Backbone bond lengths (Angstrom), bond angles and torsions (degrees), N, CA, C in turn:
res aa  C-N    CA-C-N  psi(-1)  N-CA   C-N-CA  omega(-1)  CA-C   N-CA-C  phi
1 M - - - 1.450 - - 1.486 113.71 -
2 K 1.274 120.62 132.23 1.419 123.20 -174.60 1.555 112.87 -68.46
3 H 1.293 114.87 153.16 1.452 116.35 -178.16 1.514 113.30 -62.87
4 E 1.337 113.26 -34.26 1.451 119.29 179.90 1.553 109.76 -63.07
5 D 1.330 113.29 -39.59 1.532 118.87 -178.78 1.551 110.49 -68.13
6 I 1.321 115.17 -39.12 1.492 120.36 -178.80 1.497 107.78 -66.98
7 I 1.282 118.76 -44.12 1.525 123.35 178.52 1.543 110.11 -61.37
8 A 1.368 115.96 -44.11 1.453 121.54 -179.52 1.446 113.79 -61.80
9 T 1.383 115.07 -43.56 1.502 124.94 178.31 1.530 108.65 -62.20
10 H 1.314 115.96 -44.04 1.460 124.19 -178.85 1.560 109.86 -61.37
11 L 1.322 114.63 -45.17 1.454 119.52 178.86 1.555 112.53 -66.20
12 Q 1.330 115.11 -38.21 1.470 116.94 178.34 1.504 110.13 -66.13
13 T 1.392 116.98 -40.96 1.371 118.67 179.11 1.539 114.70 -64.38
14 E 1.293 115.46 -38.89 1.491 118.22 174.47 1.517 111.52 -66.80
15 T 1.313 119.26 -32.05 1.429 122.24 177.89 1.552 108.23 -66.55
16 K 1.373 116.33 -46.46 1.450 119.58 178.55 1.544 112.48 -60.98
17 I 1.381 117.51 -37.84 1.417 120.31 178.10 1.507 110.68 -63.78
18 D 1.339 115.66 -42.55 1.448 122.77 -179.01 1.599 106.87 -62.32
19 D 1.340 115.35 -43.60 1.451 117.00 178.73 1.531 113.64 -62.85
20 L 1.311 116.59 -38.50 1.489 122.51 177.92 1.517 108.83 -65.44
21 K 1.339 116.84 -42.31 1.490 118.88 176.02 1.482 112.61 -57.71
22 N 1.364 113.72 -44.62 1.478 118.00 179.25 1.516 110.39 -61.80
23 V 1.315 117.49 -41.24 1.480 121.12 -178.14 1.547 106.77 -64.58
24 F 1.327 119.74 -46.49 1.481 121.27 178.92 1.476 112.94 -59.98
25 Q 1.362 117.24 -38.26 1.430 121.97 -179.79 1.549 108.15 -66.45
26 A 1.337 116.38 -43.10 1.404 120.07 179.25 1.547 112.54 -62.42
27 L 1.346 115.30 -39.83 1.488 122.00 179.98 1.561 108.22 -67.74
28 E 1.313 118.23 -36.68 1.464 118.60 176.31 1.578 112.21 -62.55
29 V 1.386 111.01 -42.72 1.479 115.90 -179.11 1.573 109.06 -63.05
30 M 1.332 114.39 -45.86 1.482 118.57 177.58 1.516 111.57 -59.59
31 N 1.341 120.82 -43.33 1.415 123.60 179.02 1.550 112.87 -62.12
32 K 1.342 117.05 -38.55 1.438 118.71 175.45 1.551 111.61 -65.47
33 K 1.334 113.98 -39.00 1.513 116.11 179.77 1.540 108.30 -65.78
34 L 1.387 117.15 -39.95 1.498 118.69 -179.96 1.538 110.75 -61.25
35 I 1.345 115.53 -43.06 1.455 120.92 178.21 1.510 111.17 -58.70
36 E 1.373 114.30 -46.31 1.448 120.46 -179.47 1.522 109.34 -64.18
37 S 1.316 118.71 -37.83 1.444 123.88 -179.95 1.548 111.05 -64.51
38 E 1.357 114.95 -43.71 1.466 120.55 177.67 1.543 110.83 -62.05
39 K 1.325 116.32 -38.67 1.448 120.19 177.27 1.565 110.04 -66.26
40 S 1.318 117.59 -39.40 1.443 120.03 179.08 1.532 110.33 -67.19
41 K 1.337 118.06 -38.32 1.480 119.19 176.53 1.540 110.74 -61.00
42 S 1.367 115.44 -46.15 1.434 118.01 -178.03 1.558 110.34 -64.39
43 H 1.288 115.69 -38.53 1.492 120.36 177.29 1.512 108.76 -62.78
44 F 1.366 117.05 -44.37 1.475 119.36 -177.48 1.530 110.55 -65.08
45 L 1.328 119.38 -41.87 1.422 119.34 176.53 1.477 115.24 -63.46
46 A 1.359 115.38 -38.34 1.507 118.29 172.19 1.532 113.58 -58.83
47 L 1.332 113.58 -38.06 1.495 120.18 179.49 1.561 107.66 -64.94
48 I 1.299 117.04 -44.79 1.448 121.46 -178.87 1.552 108.99 -58.59
49 R 1.313 117.39 -46.72 1.454 121.32 179.01 1.531 109.05 -59.88
50 N 1.313 116.85 -49.52 1.472 117.45 -173.04 1.605 111.01 -71.50
51 E 1.324 115.02 -42.21 1.460 118.64 -170.76 1.552 114.21 -81.32
52 F 1.353 114.85 -22.76 1.496 119.80 -176.81 1.487 110.26 -113.30
53 H 1.387 113.46 -57.50 1.456 119.17 -170.84 1.585 112.40 -64.45
54 N 1.302 115.04 -48.15 1.479 117.80 -177.93 1.466 115.05 -59.96
55 P 1.386 119.53 -41.28 1.455 120.42 175.91 1.472 112.70 -64.44
56 L 1.394 113.53 -36.98 1.473 116.78 177.93 1.520 115.68 -63.53
57 I 1.317 112.89 -34.69 1.493 119.46 175.95 1.534 110.76 -63.13
58 G 1.384 114.50 -45.74 1.471 118.71 177.25 1.489 111.80 -62.80
59 M 1.389 117.31 -44.86 1.397 120.79 -179.44 1.503 110.45 -64.10
60 G 1.303 113.80 -39.13 1.539 119.07 -177.83 1.549 108.93 -61.59
61 S 1.330 118.33 -46.94 1.410 121.26 -179.05 1.501 112.24 -61.27
62 L 1.299 118.86 -40.17 1.483 121.77 178.25 1.527 112.18 -69.36
63 L 1.358 115.84 -41.58 1.477 118.47 -179.78 1.581 107.86 -69.96
64 K 1.335 119.71 -34.45 1.433 120.05 177.65 1.519 110.28 -62.08
65 H 1.339 118.04 -42.96 1.438 120.84 178.35 1.478 111.19 -62.74
66 L 1.316 119.13 -43.95 1.480 122.29 177.75 1.547 110.02 -65.31
67 Y 1.280 115.12 -39.56 1.471 118.43 -177.92 1.520 111.23 -62.81
68 N 1.338 117.29 -43.80 1.462 120.10 -179.80 1.558 111.04 -71.94
69 S 1.326 118.51 -24.28 1.446 123.27 177.49 1.532 111.54 -74.12
70 L 1.319 114.66 -39.20 1.457 123.61 -177.60 1.522 112.86 -83.68
71 K 1.305 121.01 -20.05 1.404 125.57 -173.51 1.462 113.43 -54.02
72 S 1.355 117.47 -43.71 1.466 121.14 -175.76 1.547 111.27 -64.62
73 K 1.304 116.90 -25.73 1.468 118.88 -176.93 1.580 112.18 -74.06
74 N 1.326 113.03 -38.85 1.469 121.43 177.45 1.586 113.26 48.94
75 D 1.322 114.32 41.04 1.479 118.01 -179.05 1.533 108.87 -101.69
76 E 1.330 116.77 -168.74 1.435 122.56 -178.44 1.537 112.33 -63.20
77 D 1.349 114.99 -40.47 1.489 116.58 175.15 1.516 114.18 -61.06
78 F 1.303 114.20 -37.45 1.515 114.74 178.84 1.527 110.29 -70.07
79 E 1.296 117.91 -33.90 1.515 117.84 178.04 1.499 111.20 -62.32
80 L 1.347 116.66 -42.63 1.479 121.18 176.75 1.519 111.06 -62.29
81 F 1.316 114.23 -44.28 1.505 119.92 -179.69 1.478 110.70 -66.53
82 H 1.348 116.78 -35.84 1.485 121.24 177.08 1.553 109.58 -58.90
83 L 1.277 117.26 -46.18 1.502 120.18 180.00 1.544 109.86 -58.59
84 V 1.315 116.47 -46.20 1.459 122.90 -178.69 1.569 109.20 -60.51
85 Y 1.336 115.15 -46.54 1.440 118.07 -177.42 1.517 111.36 -65.55
86 M 1.361 118.55 -41.55 1.453 121.36 176.36 1.507 112.63 -58.24
87 D 1.354 115.62 -43.53 1.427 117.22 -178.33 1.553 110.90 -69.09
88 M 1.312 117.77 -28.64 1.493 119.68 -179.62 1.559 107.63 -71.28
89 L 1.369 116.89 -39.86 1.452 118.98 179.70 1.544 109.72 -65.40
90 K 1.314 114.62 -40.61 1.481 118.49 178.46 1.538 113.28 -61.07
91 L 1.354 111.64 -46.80 1.467 118.08 178.38 1.549 111.54 -58.75
92 N 1.309 115.46 -45.68 1.482 119.25 -179.07 1.517 111.19 -61.59
93 F 1.332 116.41 -41.58 1.451 120.98 -179.58 1.494 111.77 -63.53
94 Q 1.354 116.05 -43.65 1.535 117.58 -178.15 1.453 110.29 -73.30
95 L 1.385 120.00 -31.60 1.452 119.56 176.91 1.504 112.57 -65.77
96 L 1.367 115.68 -41.00 1.470 117.57 177.77 1.548 112.61 -58.81
97 N 1.377 114.84 -38.31 1.440 117.30 178.26 1.501 114.60 -71.30
98 I 1.362 117.75 -30.98 1.451 121.21 177.25 1.514 108.47 -68.42
99 V 1.370 119.26 -42.01 1.466 119.41 179.67 1.525 110.16 -67.35
100 A 1.402 116.13 -39.40 1.439 119.68 178.72 1.480 112.74 -61.06
101 A 1.382 114.34 -45.87 1.509 118.41 179.14 1.518 113.13 -61.56
102 A 1.370 114.41 -35.83 1.458 121.74 -179.99 1.556 107.23 -64.46
103 E 1.309 116.00 -43.09 1.476 120.59 -178.48 1.525 109.12 -63.05
104 V 1.318 116.97 -41.32 1.466 117.93 -179.06 1.509 111.43 -68.74
105 E 1.357 116.19 -40.65 1.416 120.74 -175.48 1.565 109.79 -66.68
106 T 1.338 117.44 -36.24 1.419 118.82 179.30 1.517 115.24 -90.57
107 A 1.345 113.22 1.81 1.516 121.08 178.81 1.542 110.43 61.15
108 I 1.370 113.94 32.10 1.534 115.53 178.05 1.530 104.70 -101.33
109 L 1.347 116.66 81.80 1.409 123.08 -178.36 1.464 111.22 -127.87
110 E 1.359 116.50 138.88 1.462 121.18 -179.63 1.562 106.35 -134.73
111 K 1.291 115.33 148.81 1.462 119.92 173.38 1.506 111.90 -94.67
112 N 1.298 115.55 122.72 1.503 118.38 -177.27 1.537 105.70 -122.24
113 I 1.308 118.23 91.40 1.423 125.21 -172.71 1.598 109.10 -80.08
114 T 1.341 115.89 124.94 1.423 117.91 -179.70 1.543 106.97 -143.39
115 L 1.267 118.48 171.79 1.442 125.00 174.09 1.523 109.48 -94.46
116 F 1.349 118.11 133.81 1.483 121.69 179.88 1.520 112.37 -151.63
117 D 1.306 116.04 156.20 1.490 121.75 -179.49 1.512 108.39 -93.32
118 I 1.338 117.84 113.67 1.398 122.11 -174.25 1.578 112.89 -73.32
119 K 1.350 115.90 -27.71 1.467 119.93 177.77 1.576 108.41 -64.04
120 A 1.378 112.68 -48.03 1.469 117.74 179.80 1.500 110.64 -64.67
121 M 1.299 116.34 -31.05 1.482 121.85 177.01 1.502 112.20 -62.58
122 I 1.326 116.24 -46.40 1.522 123.06 178.85 1.535 108.84 -61.25
123 K 1.358 117.66 -42.08 1.448 119.53 -178.86 1.529 107.40 -63.64
124 D 1.301 117.36 -46.26 1.467 122.41 -176.18 1.599 109.86 -61.50
125 I 1.358 111.45 -41.82 1.524 114.69 179.98 1.501 111.33 -62.36
126 N 1.365 117.80 -46.23 1.418 122.79 178.85 1.474 113.84 -56.05
127 E 1.307 116.33 -36.87 1.469 122.34 -178.71 1.536 108.27 -70.43
128 S 1.351 116.97 -34.54 1.459 124.18 -179.00 1.508 110.40 -75.71
129 L 1.375 117.48 -24.29 1.444 121.64 -179.52 1.550 112.58 -100.70
130 L 1.291 116.74 20.02 1.483 122.98 -178.93 1.534 110.00 -58.28
131 F 1.384 117.69 -26.45 1.428 121.71 179.94 1.521 111.15 -66.16
132 L 1.322 119.10 -22.14 1.468 125.10 175.22 1.517 114.08 -92.56
133 L 1.355 111.88 -28.77 1.508 115.93 -173.10 1.549 116.06 -94.22
134 H 1.345 115.72 -22.12 1.484 117.98 -164.35 1.527 113.15 -64.93
135 S 1.365 118.59 -31.72 1.493 119.20 -175.67 1.495 112.33 -112.57
136 R 1.293 118.67 9.36 1.503 119.52 -173.96 1.503 114.63 -104.05
137 G 1.285 115.75 -11.43 1.471 117.89 178.25 1.492 115.87 58.70
138 I 1.342 114.50 31.91 1.494 118.89 -177.96 1.549 108.85 -83.90
139 K 1.328 111.49 136.92 1.511 120.22 176.99 1.521 108.10 -93.61
140 V 1.242 118.20 133.01 1.475 127.45 179.50 1.510 110.93 -109.36
141 K 1.319 118.27 113.18 1.422 123.14 177.02 1.533 110.64 -104.40
142 K 1.286 117.90 118.94 1.485 122.75 -172.64 1.544 111.11 -112.50
143 S 1.324 114.04 136.49 1.500 120.10 173.64 1.564 105.23 -134.05
144 I 1.339 116.25 104.72 1.509 118.43 -176.28 1.554 105.62 -118.92
145 E 1.300 115.49 108.62 1.423 121.80 -179.25 1.538 109.22 -124.80
146 C 1.278 112.87 80.32 1.506 122.72 178.29 1.473 108.79 -148.48
147 S 1.364 114.64 -179.83 1.490 118.53 176.57 1.515 110.92 -61.78
148 A 1.334 113.14 153.76 1.442 119.22 179.36 1.503 111.57 -58.71
149 T 1.310 116.61 -34.92 1.444 121.36 177.28 1.495 111.05 -125.84
150 I 1.318 114.60 136.53 1.516 124.65 -178.57 1.475 108.40 -100.03
151 H 1.297 118.71 144.39 1.487 125.87 176.67 1.499 108.98 -112.99
152 N 1.320 113.47 96.28 1.538 117.23 178.46 1.577 104.24 -167.23
153 D 1.296 116.50 -167.22 1.444 123.25 -180.00 1.523 110.60 -80.65
154 R 1.393 116.63 99.13 1.474 120.91 -172.89 1.509 112.44 -58.71
155 D 1.316 118.64 -46.42 1.450 120.20 -172.80 1.499 110.26 -64.38
156 K 1.378 117.63 -44.48 1.422 118.54 -178.14 1.520 114.69 -68.76
157 I 1.368 114.30 -36.70 1.465 117.42 177.18 1.495 111.26 -68.94
158 H 1.387 117.80 -31.78 1.501 122.79 173.46 1.512 107.73 -60.02
159 T 1.319 116.27 -49.02 1.511 117.81 -179.55 1.475 112.44 -63.68
160 I 1.300 118.62 -40.89 1.479 120.91 177.55 1.456 112.04 -60.59
161 L 1.334 118.21 -48.73 1.464 121.35 -179.60 1.552 111.25 -66.97
162 A 1.252 117.18 -38.24 1.480 121.06 -178.43 1.551 108.96 -65.02
163 N 1.300 120.65 -38.48 1.435 124.22 -177.82 1.531 111.29 -76.34
164 L 1.361 115.12 -40.35 1.475 118.37 177.49 1.551 111.42 -63.60
165 L 1.329 116.78 -40.97 1.450 122.88 179.21 1.540 109.16 -69.92
166 A 1.330 118.30 -44.87 1.457 120.26 177.92 1.505 112.15 -57.77
167 N 1.332 115.00 -42.60 1.490 117.92 177.05 1.481 110.86 -63.85
168 A 1.318 121.13 -41.96 1.486 122.25 175.99 1.501 112.07 -63.28
169 Y 1.295 120.22 -43.79 1.456 122.55 -178.90 1.520 111.28 -66.41
170 E 1.369 116.58 -41.02 1.426 121.43 -176.58 1.539 112.41 -66.34
171 Y 1.346 114.57 -39.43 1.493 118.00 -171.58 1.525 112.83 -103.57
172 S 1.330 119.15 17.13 1.415 123.10 176.37 1.484 111.52 -97.98
173 P 1.361 120.00 141.56 1.418 121.52 175.01 1.542 112.72 -59.54
174 I 1.341 116.61 149.45 1.482 120.99 176.81 1.501 109.81 -57.32
175 G 1.333 116.99 131.39 1.452 122.72 175.50 1.519 114.72 83.35
176 S 1.336 116.03 4.28 1.465 120.43 178.66 1.481 112.30 -79.31
177 E 1.361 117.37 -179.71 1.499 121.82 -177.78 1.542 108.01 -120.16
178 I 1.292 115.65 138.56 1.436 122.82 173.54 1.531 111.31 -113.28
179 D 1.337 116.54 132.08 1.419 121.57 175.26 1.458 114.75 -103.34
180 I 1.344 114.87 124.94 1.445 121.30 178.02 1.540 107.36 -114.43
181 E 1.296 115.01 122.86 1.475 121.92 179.62 1.469 108.41 -128.68
182 I 1.387 114.96 123.46 1.454 121.75 176.33 1.522 111.05 -127.35
183 F 1.255 119.03 124.00 1.510 119.60 178.77 1.532 109.14 -149.13
184 E 1.298 116.30 169.42 1.471 119.76 179.72 1.521 109.65 -125.10
185 D 1.301 113.16 148.64 1.449 120.06 179.64 1.495 109.75 -159.38
186 D 1.396 115.32 126.11 1.439 121.20 179.60 1.453 114.86 52.65
187 K 1.330 118.87 52.29 1.454 129.51 177.81 1.532 112.12 60.85
188 M 1.343 115.55 28.15 1.451 117.71 176.60 1.551 108.78 -129.08
189 L 1.337 118.82 141.60 1.451 123.93 174.57 1.548 109.39 -97.25
190 Y 1.303 115.53 128.34 1.423 119.96 -177.90 1.585 110.06 -112.55
191 I 1.277 114.96 132.61 1.498 119.18 -179.26 1.512 106.91 -126.62
192 S 1.350 114.93 121.93 1.450 124.61 -178.67 1.474 110.11 -119.04
193 I 1.339 119.86 121.17 1.460 121.15 176.68 1.524 108.93 -122.46
194 R 1.284 117.75 117.76 1.446 124.72 -178.05 1.487 114.20 -111.25
195 N 1.308 119.08 122.47 1.507 120.35 177.11 1.522 110.45 -138.47
196 V 1.282 116.67 143.18 1.491 124.06 173.71 1.462 107.74 -65.45
197 G 1.388 118.71 132.61 1.393 123.01 179.23 1.536 113.09 -178.44
198 T 1.261 115.53 174.00 1.449 121.92 173.80 1.530 113.58 -61.09
199 D 1.328 114.62 137.71 1.409 118.60 -178.67 1.561 110.46 -60.01
200 I 1.300 115.39 132.68 1.508 121.48 178.83 1.516 106.86 -86.04
201 K 1.329 115.58 107.21 1.443 120.33 -179.07 1.520 114.56 -70.81
202 D 1.297 112.70 -47.81 1.539 115.64 178.68 1.491 111.29 -101.24
203 K 1.331 112.20 90.89 1.483 121.92 -175.46 1.528 112.64 -73.47
204 K 1.324 117.30 -9.93 1.469 118.97 176.04 1.521 113.52 -94.04
205 S 1.326 113.67 -46.28 1.501 118.08 -177.68 1.528 113.56 -65.46
206 I 1.308 116.08 -24.18 1.442 119.04 -176.54 1.516 112.92 -62.47
207 F 1.387 117.09 -17.12 1.437 122.39 175.47 1.560 112.53 -91.71
208 D 1.350 116.49 1.50 1.447 119.49 177.78 1.567 109.96 -79.45
209 P 1.331 117.57 150.31 1.455 122.50 179.77 1.541 108.03 -61.21
210 F 1.346 115.36 139.16 1.481 125.75 175.09 1.526 114.83 67.85
211 Y 1.350 114.78 6.70 1.483 117.20 -177.49 1.546 107.57 -75.13
212 Q 1.386 114.15 137.33 1.411 122.27 170.45 1.480 106.16 -143.13
213 Q 1.370 117.56 145.72 1.458 120.65 -177.15 1.520 113.09 -62.89
214 R 1.332 117.28 -29.45 1.416 120.37 177.48 1.561 107.28 -127.21
215 M 1.318 114.68 127.45 1.505 120.80 -177.37 1.561 110.63 -117.99
216 G 1.271 110.89 167.34 1.532 118.72 172.27 1.598 108.93 66.74
217 F 1.315 113.53 -133.70 1.479 121.35 -176.52 1.511 111.55 -73.12
218 T 1.331 120.82 -15.86 1.429 121.91 -176.70 1.539 109.50 -95.45
219 R 1.385 117.60 -1.47 1.415 122.20 -178.14 1.529 111.14 -68.09
220 I 1.306 121.93 128.80 1.423 125.34 -179.86 1.534 114.64 -118.77
221 H 1.324 116.98 -6.73 1.469 122.49 179.51 1.459 110.41 -114.22
222 Q 1.338 115.01 143.27 1.457 120.97 177.35 1.559 111.42 -82.66
223 G 1.370 114.30 177.98 1.433 119.60 177.54 1.488 113.07 115.65
224 L 1.341 114.53 166.86 1.461 118.68 -179.97 1.537 114.02 -94.70
225 G 1.326 118.62 -9.80 1.495 120.94 -177.50 1.516 111.83 74.73
226 L 1.290 116.85 25.72 1.500 120.19 177.92 1.549 114.44 -101.46
227 G 1.334 115.01 -23.70 1.465 118.85 -170.88 1.529 116.37 -55.20
228 L 1.318 118.48 -52.45 1.379 120.12 -177.21 1.556 114.14 -72.39
229 S 1.278 116.08 -30.02 1.539 118.12 171.97 1.501 110.91 -65.79
230 V 1.335 117.67 -39.99 1.510 121.60 176.28 1.542 107.64 -61.50
231 C 1.339 115.28 -44.99 1.523 116.34 -176.88 1.498 109.28 -61.02
232 K 1.335 116.45 -47.17 1.493 118.92 -177.36 1.556 110.06 -61.42
233 S 1.296 116.97 -42.50 1.461 119.07 -176.74 1.616 109.56 -69.22
234 Y 1.310 118.44 -40.82 1.469 119.30 174.20 1.509 114.37 -62.78
235 I 1.331 114.29 -42.66 1.494 118.65 179.25 1.503 110.07 -62.21
236 D 1.353 118.39 -48.40 1.458 122.02 175.54 1.527 111.17 -53.89
237 F 1.321 115.41 -48.85 1.426 121.00 -177.02 1.555 114.26 -60.71
238 L 1.334 113.97 -32.24 1.494 120.63 -178.87 1.541 109.68 -88.47
239 G 1.360 118.32 -1.16 1.446 119.99 175.06 1.521 113.87 86.85
240 G 1.371 115.92 24.67 1.437 120.98 -179.48 1.487 110.21 -109.68
241 N 1.385 114.32 -160.20 1.446 122.33 -174.85 1.530 106.98 -153.46
242 I 1.350 112.58 152.76 1.485 118.39 176.19 1.516 108.08 -146.22
243 F 1.325 114.40 140.34 1.494 121.30 175.93 1.539 110.84 -148.01
244 I 1.341 117.98 163.57 1.416 121.84 177.55 1.493 109.68 -117.65
245 T 1.332 114.92 142.06 1.460 120.73 176.92 1.555 107.28 -134.33
246 R 1.342 114.19 168.79 1.488 121.06 -177.60 1.477 107.91 -113.10
247 D 1.354 117.51 133.62 1.405 122.68 -179.51 1.536 107.08 -132.70
248 G 1.333 116.87 97.44 1.491 119.76 -173.82 1.481 112.28 61.33
249 D 1.376 114.96 -117.44 1.478 118.42 -179.29 1.518 110.71 -101.46
250 A 1.313 118.57 21.84 1.453 123.65 -174.14 1.499 114.02 -125.57
251 N 1.311 116.92 149.05 1.426 121.72 175.25 1.572 106.52 -99.24
252 V 1.348 118.32 139.33 1.410 119.85 179.66 1.554 108.62 -125.51
253 F 1.329 114.22 122.28 1.441 122.15 173.42 1.519 108.43 -96.14
254 I 1.319 115.55 124.67 1.469 121.57 -176.84 1.571 107.56 -124.07
255 A 1.300 114.54 119.51 1.473 121.36 179.37 1.534 109.31 -120.09
256 S 1.333 115.42 143.81 1.458 120.51 175.54 1.497 108.97 -125.60
257 L 1.364 118.25 139.39 1.479 123.89 -179.91 1.479 110.06 -139.31
258 P 1.268 118.14 142.86 1.497 122.34 178.72 1.488 113.09 -68.42
259 L 1.339 118.57 146.40 1.414 123.71 176.32 1.530 109.39 -115.19
260 Y 1.306 117.25 151.19 1.407 123.27 -175.68 1.551 109.27 -126.20
261 T 1.358 116.12 153.11 1.470 118.19 175.80 1.492 112.58 -100.43
262 N 1.338 117.62 -20.85 1.370 121.34 177.96 1.506 110.21 -161.94
263 D 1.327 120.21 165.68 1.461 122.17 -172.91 1.522 111.64 -63.69
264 E 1.338 118.29 -25.16 1.509 119.82 -179.19 1.489 112.78 -67.53
265 Q 1.337 115.69 -21.58 1.506 120.03 -176.90 1.503 113.92 -93.86
266 V 1.350 116.28 2.55 1.472 121.03 -178.44 1.541 108.42 -68.76
267 L 1.246 115.70 125.43 1.532 121.71 176.69 1.487 108.63 -101.14
268 F 1.295 116.66 112.76 1.442 121.79 179.46 1.521 106.75 -90.65
269 G 1.383 112.95 84.66 1.415 119.17 -174.19 1.499 111.14 -103.53
270 G 1.330 119.04 -109.77 1.435 124.30 -161.95 1.515 114.80 -53.29
271 E 1.278 114.69 117.42 1.476 121.88 164.33 1.517 109.06 -88.47
272 L 1.289 115.57 163.16 1.435 120.38 -177.48 1.529 110.65 -68.11
273 D 1.339 115.92 135.49 1.473 117.13 -176.75 1.522 110.53 -79.60
274 S 1.354 118.57 -28.58 1.439 120.70 -178.09 1.547 109.40 -155.27
275 F 1.327 114.58 169.80 1.413 119.03 176.81 1.556 110.57 -76.88
276 M 1.359 112.45 158.43 1.463 116.78 -178.38 1.577 112.80 -66.12
277 F 1.349 115.56 -35.80 1.404 121.25 -169.91 1.526 117.69 -101.36
278 D 1.361 113.49 18.19 1.446 118.30 176.84 1.541 112.83 -60.37
């Protein structure tokens, strides 16, 4: 091999090495920007919670107190206040789902395992979903056979239950009955919610973001279409499972979630496989 060829090859190799170094440096800069971006998203979501959600909680507590005080009068003023209170409950519910969906989309999720009373939780959820229940005459039948206190992520299970119940209340005929069954078996918590309604043909797509069985001009139900997708994402993240089955003229949503006896037994398993909005 000629000296000129050896020198030329050497120079080409050095050039390629320099190019690779430049690529690696560019990747390092991009990685730092991505890390900063993720921190900004997390900070932004925290701001949303503090600046919007917290004031709504305070407002909700005050309005709830006034609502219960005025309920006995049942006059024109109460009717106007009733509309305001229902809209506040609806706004709070939708905002919680928007924040939850944003957390899932940005993969900013943490497990916060605590002890909580699931019976008290169901009562609190039904009060927060009064905007769906007050005019529909729906009967709710509950069967809760589990420990007095549950050891898992309270906030995420609250969101899961709230959305499953909201879905059942929204899509049930007026005056129908909804069955809520919660029990535990072999360190798993099972949640079954049964409501009369149209058969769900696409039992997979219903967990997609913004999915509704009727869209556009044929749409007859309100909502953003985020609730069930948030449910599925949270359940997957907590290491559980959810599916839908048909029982006569009713749809049954069945979810399973792991239970823990203490913090040392918490298994930080399933991370999200993909983003919600892919």
